[in-house]
A tleap script that builds the chain and sets N, CA, C and O, in Angstrom:
source leaprc.protein.ff14SB
mol = sequence {
  NMET ASN PHE ASP PHE ALA THR ALA ILE ARG
  ASN ARG PRO SER GLY GLN THR THR ALA ALA
  LEU VAL ALA ALA TYR GLY ASN PRO GLU GLY
  PRO GLY ALA GLY ALA SER PRO GLN GLY GLY
  ALA TRP PHE ASN PRO SER PRO ALA TRP ARG
  GLN GLN ASN ILE VAL THR ILE PRO LEU ALA
  ASP LEU PRO ASP PHE PRO CARG
}
set mol.1.N position { 0.860 -1.179 0.000 }
set mol.1.CA position { 0.000 0.000 0.000 }
set mol.1.C position { 0.897 1.229 0.000 }
set mol.1.O position { 1.828 1.326 0.800 }
set mol.2.N position { 0.619 2.155 -0.887 }
set mol.2.CA position { 1.396 3.374 -0.949 }
set mol.2.C position { 0.425 4.548 -0.954 }
set mol.2.O position { -0.226 4.819 -1.963 }
set mol.3.N position { 0.332 5.230 0.155 }
set mol.3.CA position { -0.640 6.315 0.329 }
set mol.3.C position { 0.108 7.621 0.480 }
set mol.3.O position { 1.038 7.715 1.282 }
set mol.4.N position { -0.283 8.627 -0.276 }
set mol.4.CA position { 0.374 9.932 -0.226 }
set mol.4.C position { -0.328 10.818 0.806 }
set mol.4.O position { -1.308 11.493 0.492 }
set mol.5.N position { 0.181 10.806 2.028 }
set mol.5.CA position { -0.428 11.570 3.109 }
set mol.5.C position { -0.391 13.065 2.844 }
set mol.5.O position { -1.348 13.768 3.167 }
set mol.6.N position { 0.685 13.565 2.267 }
set mol.6.CA position { 0.806 15.001 2.000 }
set mol.6.C position { -0.312 15.469 1.062 }
set mol.6.O position { -0.913 16.519 1.287 }
set mol.7.N position { -0.587 14.694 0.018 }
set mol.7.CA position { -1.661 15.050 -0.912 }
set mol.7.C position { -3.014 14.977 -0.226 }
set mol.7.O position { -3.854 15.856 -0.416 }
set mol.8.N position { -3.233 13.948 0.562 }
set mol.8.CA position { -4.508 13.804 1.273 }
set mol.8.C position { -4.736 14.981 2.220 }
set mol.8.O position { -5.853 15.487 2.324 }
set mol.9.N position { -3.700 15.408 2.896 }
set mol.9.CA position { -3.830 16.540 3.819 }
set mol.9.C position { -4.115 17.830 3.048 }
set mol.9.O position { -4.944 18.635 3.473 }
set mol.10.N position { -3.438 18.028 1.927 }
set mol.10.CA position { -3.681 19.235 1.110 }
set mol.10.C position { -5.107 19.263 0.576 }
set mol.10.O position { -5.695 20.338 0.452 }
set mol.11.N position { -5.678 18.092 0.255 }
set mol.11.CA position { -6.995 18.022 -0.377 }
set mol.11.C position { -8.153 17.884 0.598 }
set mol.11.O position { -9.305 17.801 0.171 }
set mol.12.N position { -7.878 17.859 1.889 }
set mol.12.CA position { -8.960 17.702 2.855 }
set mol.12.C position { -9.850 18.953 2.860 }
set mol.12.O position { -9.392 20.045 2.523 }
set mol.13.N position { -11.124 18.788 3.244 }
set mol.13.CA position { -12.022 19.940 3.312 }
set mol.13.C position { -11.500 20.958 4.324 }
set mol.13.O position { -10.856 20.603 5.311 }
set mol.14.N position { -11.791 22.221 4.058 }
set mol.14.CA position { -11.287 23.283 4.933 }
set mol.14.C position { -11.928 23.236 6.309 }
set mol.14.O position { -11.300 23.622 7.295 }
set mol.15.N position { -13.166 22.771 6.392 }
set mol.15.CA position { -13.853 22.745 7.673 }
set mol.15.C position { -14.328 24.119 8.105 }
set mol.15.O position { -14.704 24.319 9.260 }
set mol.16.N position { -14.311 25.070 7.171 }
set mol.16.CA position { -14.737 26.419 7.521 }
set mol.16.C position { -16.229 26.474 7.829 }
set mol.16.O position { -16.691 27.357 8.552 }
set mol.17.N position { -16.969 25.535 7.280 }
set mol.17.CA position { -18.395 25.475 7.593 }
set mol.17.C position { -18.784 24.028 7.880 }
set mol.17.O position { -18.167 23.093 7.370 }
set mol.18.N position { -19.795 23.862 8.686 }
set mol.18.CA position { -20.312 22.524 8.962 }
set mol.18.C position { -20.803 21.882 7.674 }
set mol.18.O position { -20.626 20.681 7.469 }
set mol.19.N position { -21.417 22.677 6.806 }
set mol.19.CA position { -21.940 22.149 5.550 }
set mol.19.C position { -20.830 21.545 4.692 }
set mol.19.O position { -21.043 20.524 4.038 }
set mol.20.N position { -19.644 22.166 4.685 }
set mol.20.CA position { -18.523 21.627 3.903 }
set mol.20.C position { -18.083 20.275 4.447 }
set mol.20.O position { -17.787 19.358 3.681 }
set mol.21.N position { -18.041 20.153 5.760 }
set mol.21.CA position { -17.642 18.880 6.361 }
set mol.21.C position { -18.688 17.799 6.141 }
set mol.21.O position { -18.343 16.654 5.848 }
set mol.22.N position { -19.957 18.149 6.279 }
set mol.22.CA position { -21.031 17.172 6.059 }
set mol.22.C position { -21.046 16.733 4.598 }
set mol.22.O position { -21.287 15.562 4.306 }
set mol.23.N position { -20.790 17.669 3.673 }
set mol.23.CA position { -20.746 17.311 2.253 }
set mol.23.C position { -19.619 16.328 1.967 }
set mol.23.O position { -19.780 15.430 1.140 }
set mol.24.N position { -18.486 16.483 2.634 }
set mol.24.CA position { -17.332 15.611 2.388 }
set mol.24.C position { -17.423 14.282 3.109 }
set mol.24.O position { -17.055 13.248 2.552 }
set mol.25.N position { -17.908 14.295 4.343 }
set mol.25.CA position { -17.836 13.103 5.189 }
set mol.25.C position { -19.179 12.500 5.573 }
set mol.25.O position { -19.216 11.422 6.166 }
set mol.26.N position { -20.268 13.157 5.255 }
set mol.26.CA position { -21.576 12.698 5.697 }
set mol.26.C position { -21.894 13.276 7.065 }
set mol.26.O position { -21.036 13.876 7.712 }
set mol.27.N position { -23.115 13.095 7.495 }
set mol.27.CA position { -23.564 13.655 8.764 }
set mol.27.C position { -23.552 12.576 9.840 }
set mol.27.O position { -24.344 11.636 9.778 }
set mol.28.N position { -22.661 12.697 10.829 }
set mol.28.CA position { -22.586 11.666 11.868 }
set mol.28.C position { -23.714 11.733 12.879 }
set mol.28.O position { -23.857 10.843 13.718 }
set mol.29.N position { -24.523 12.794 12.801 }
set mol.29.CA position { -25.636 12.916 13.740 }
set mol.29.C position { -26.836 12.178 13.183 }
set mol.29.O position { -27.290 12.462 12.074 }
set mol.30.N position { -27.330 11.266 13.925 }
set mol.30.CA position { -28.478 10.481 13.516 }
set mol.30.C position { -28.921 9.658 14.708 }
set mol.30.O position { -28.433 9.883 15.816 }
set mol.31.N position { -29.824 8.717 14.522 }
set mol.31.CA position { -30.275 7.897 15.647 }
set mol.31.C position { -29.106 7.234 16.372 }
set mol.31.O position { -28.283 6.565 15.748 }
set mol.32.N position { -29.036 7.417 17.654 }
set mol.32.CA position { -27.984 6.820 18.461 }
set mol.32.C position { -26.773 7.702 18.670 }
set mol.32.O position { -25.886 7.346 19.446 }
set mol.33.N position { -26.706 8.856 17.994 }
set mol.33.CA position { -25.569 9.768 18.164 }
set mol.33.C position { -25.734 10.549 19.458 }
set mol.33.O position { -26.843 10.717 19.964 }
set mol.34.N position { -24.614 11.022 19.982 }
set mol.34.CA position { -24.702 11.852 21.178 }
set mol.34.C position { -23.375 12.005 21.876 }
set mol.34.O position { -22.322 11.664 21.339 }
set mol.35.N position { -23.446 12.523 23.079 }
set mol.35.CA position { -22.244 12.760 23.873 }
set mol.35.C position { -21.575 11.438 24.228 }
set mol.35.O position { -22.236 10.417 24.415 }
set mol.36.N position { -20.275 11.480 24.313 }
set mol.36.CA position { -19.497 10.299 24.668 }
set mol.36.C position { -19.332 10.206 26.176 }
set mol.36.O position { -19.338 11.227 26.864 }
set mol.37.N position { -19.187 9.004 26.695 }
set mol.37.CA position { -18.929 8.854 28.130 }
set mol.37.C position { -17.640 9.551 28.566 }
set mol.37.O position { -17.489 9.876 29.744 }
set mol.38.N position { -16.689 9.792 27.620 }
set mol.38.CA position { -15.450 10.474 27.959 }
set mol.38.C position { -15.696 11.950 28.266 }
set mol.38.O position { -14.875 12.600 28.912 }
set mol.39.N position { -16.829 12.474 27.800 }
set mol.39.CA position { -17.153 13.875 28.033 }
set mol.39.C position { -16.299 14.805 27.192 }
set mol.39.O position { -15.632 14.377 26.251 }
set mol.40.N position { -16.329 16.066 27.538 }
set mol.40.CA position { -15.532 17.056 26.810 }
set mol.40.C position { -15.929 17.133 25.353 }
set mol.40.O position { -17.115 17.160 25.025 }
set mol.41.N position { -14.938 17.167 24.479 }
set mol.41.CA position { -15.173 17.306 23.048 }
set mol.41.C position { -15.460 15.965 22.372 }
set mol.41.O position { -15.694 15.932 21.164 }
set mol.42.N position { -15.448 14.874 23.110 }
set mol.42.CA position { -15.710 13.570 22.518 }
set mol.42.C position { -17.160 13.470 22.084 }
set mol.42.O position { -18.041 14.068 22.700 }
set mol.43.N position { -17.408 12.710 21.016 }
set mol.43.CA position { -18.732 12.570 20.443 }
set mol.43.C position { -18.882 11.157 19.904 }
set mol.43.O position { -17.960 10.640 19.274 }
set mol.44.N position { -20.007 10.531 20.136 }
set mol.44.CA position { -20.312 9.226 19.552 }
set mol.44.C position { -21.186 9.428 18.320 }
set mol.44.O position { -22.321 9.888 18.449 }
set mol.45.N position { -20.686 9.097 17.124 }
set mol.45.CA position { -21.523 9.217 15.930 }
set mol.45.C position { -22.611 8.153 15.936 }
set mol.45.O position { -22.570 7.208 16.724 }
set mol.46.N position { -23.575 8.319 15.055 }
set mol.46.CA position { -24.644 7.331 14.970 }
set mol.46.C position { -24.048 5.984 14.557 }
set mol.46.O position { -23.054 5.945 13.832 }
set mol.47.N position { -24.644 4.892 15.009 }
set mol.47.CA position { -24.129 3.562 14.641 }
set mol.47.C position { -24.065 3.348 13.123 }
set mol.47.O position { -23.119 2.737 12.627 }
set mol.48.N position { -25.060 3.843 12.389 }
set mol.48.CA position { -25.052 3.659 10.929 }
set mol.48.C position { -23.878 4.399 10.292 }
set mol.48.O position { -23.217 3.858 9.405 }
set mol.49.N position { -23.608 5.641 10.736 }
set mol.49.CA position { -22.482 6.407 10.191 }
set mol.49.C position { -21.170 5.734 10.561 }
set mol.49.O position { -20.268 5.626 9.730 }
set mol.50.N position { -21.063 5.284 11.799 }
set mol.50.CA position { -19.842 4.610 12.257 }
set mol.50.C position { -19.559 3.385 11.389 }
set mol.50.O position { -18.425 3.190 10.952 }
set mol.51.N position { -20.575 2.558 11.135 }
set mol.51.CA position { -20.390 1.342 10.342 }
set mol.51.C position { -19.960 1.671 8.915 }
set mol.51.O position { -19.159 0.946 8.325 }
set mol.52.N position { -20.483 2.751 8.364 }
set mol.52.CA position { -20.177 3.114 6.981 }
set mol.52.C position { -18.824 3.821 6.837 }
set mol.52.O position { -18.208 3.739 5.774 }
set mol.53.N position { -18.345 4.518 7.887 }
set mol.53.CA position { -17.194 5.398 7.723 }
set mol.53.C position { -15.968 5.106 8.570 }
set mol.53.O position { -14.884 5.583 8.237 }
set mol.54.N position { -16.087 4.351 9.639 }
set mol.54.CA position { -14.956 4.129 10.527 }
set mol.54.C position { -14.346 2.756 10.264 }
set mol.54.O position { -15.045 1.743 10.256 }
set mol.55.N position { -13.045 2.738 10.050 }
set mol.55.CA position { -12.325 1.489 9.842 }
set mol.55.C position { -11.099 1.465 10.753 }
set mol.55.O position { -10.618 2.511 11.189 }
set mol.56.N position { -10.608 0.283 11.029 }
set mol.56.CA position { -9.380 0.117 11.792 }
set mol.56.C position { -8.287 -0.336 10.834 }
set mol.56.O position { -8.452 -1.313 10.103 }
set mol.57.N position { -7.176 0.381 10.845 }
set mol.57.CA position { -6.054 0.045 9.977 }
set mol.57.C position { -4.821 -0.125 10.855 }
set mol.57.O position { -4.427 0.812 11.549 }
set mol.58.N position { -4.203 -1.310 10.837 }
set mol.58.CA position { -2.985 -1.502 11.621 }
set mol.58.C position { -1.879 -0.559 11.131 }
set mol.58.O position { -1.733 -0.355 9.926 }
set mol.59.N position { -1.114 0.007 12.042 }
set mol.59.CA position { -0.033 0.916 11.660 }
set mol.59.C position { 0.956 0.253 10.712 }
set mol.59.O position { 1.560 0.931 9.880 }
set mol.60.N position { 1.131 -1.055 10.822 }
set mol.60.CA position { 2.038 -1.767 9.928 }
set mol.60.C position { 1.601 -1.657 8.468 }
set mol.60.O position { 2.423 -1.810 7.564 }
set mol.61.N position { 0.310 -1.395 8.228 }
set mol.61.CA position { -0.201 -1.244 6.866 }
set mol.61.C position { -0.008 0.172 6.332 }
set mol.61.O position { -0.386 0.458 5.196 }
set mol.62.N position { 0.570 1.055 7.130 }
set mol.62.CA position { 0.786 2.448 6.742 }
set mol.62.C position { 2.278 2.788 6.789 }
set mol.62.O position { 2.708 3.573 7.635 }
set mol.63.N position { 3.061 2.207 5.893 }
set mol.63.CA position { 4.514 2.367 5.979 }
set mol.63.C position { 4.986 3.811 5.818 }
set mol.63.O position { 6.048 4.159 6.335 }
set mol.64.N position { 4.239 4.659 5.121 }
set mol.64.CA position { 4.654 6.041 4.925 }
set mol.64.C position { 3.987 6.995 5.893 }
set mol.64.O position { 4.074 8.212 5.728 }
set mol.65.N position { 3.316 6.450 6.910 }
set mol.65.CA position { 2.626 7.296 7.887 }
set mol.65.C position { 3.648 8.162 8.608 }
set mol.65.O position { 4.675 7.658 9.061 }
set mol.66.N position { 3.375 9.476 8.721 }
set mol.66.CA position { 4.335 10.352 9.415 }
set mol.66.C position { 4.556 9.893 10.841 }
set mol.66.O position { 3.620 9.465 11.518 }
set mol.67.N position { 5.790 9.982 11.293 }
set mol.67.CA position { 6.106 9.581 12.663 }
set mol.67.C position { 5.642 10.631 13.635 }
set mol.67.O position { 5.818 10.474 14.843 }
savepdb mol mol.pdb
quit
């Protein structure tokens, strides 16, 4: 796997508006979404959004990942 992190970072949405982020990533607010038990800025996305968008990738699979 060869992933260009620099390009991905340059091309990420600006996040200047919520609408821009929702357009790029979808809306994590839905049934089951809410505050996280950790409190603070933590947030639990809806189960449907989590299933569609969150993946686990072992660091060994990211050889060019910045240290």
